[in-house]
C-alpha positions, 0 to 999 in steps of 0.5 A: 243346093250348092254352098255359097263361096265368099270373095272380096273384090279388090280395088286397084288402089289397094294393089297400088298401095301394096306395090308402091309403098308410097304412103307407109301408113296406108300401105301397111293397112292395105298389106295387113288387110290382105295378109290377115284375110281368110277370104279370097280377093277377086280381081278382073282384067280391068283392075290389072289394066288399071294397075298397069296404067297407074304404075306407068303413068303416075309412078313412071314404072318401066316394063321390067318393074311392071312385070315384076309387080304383076308376077308378085300379084300372081303369087299371092294365094289370096288373089283370084284373077278372073280371065287369066288368059285375057290378062296373059294375052294383054300383057304379051301384047302390051309389053311385046314379050312372052306372056306371063305364066298364069297358073 
């Protein structure tokens, strides 16, 4: 019998709070929640796409800012990104640049 692995699904809103820091109190709560968890957070390509959409449409982030935000997310060891290849291909297609390095 295999051992059960616990993960927490992360919502786009948590990522938005951490990246934009638009509400200092909520941003700090979200950052503390992620930083203090020993359980990995899992996100799929839909969360990444939604994040890009929110950053572009609501926060008016440009291409460079969004790529920087995505690269920061990829460096967080608590984040497990499902379908990494799909995210890389989509980023390449959307931004017409080299795909993000998703290791």
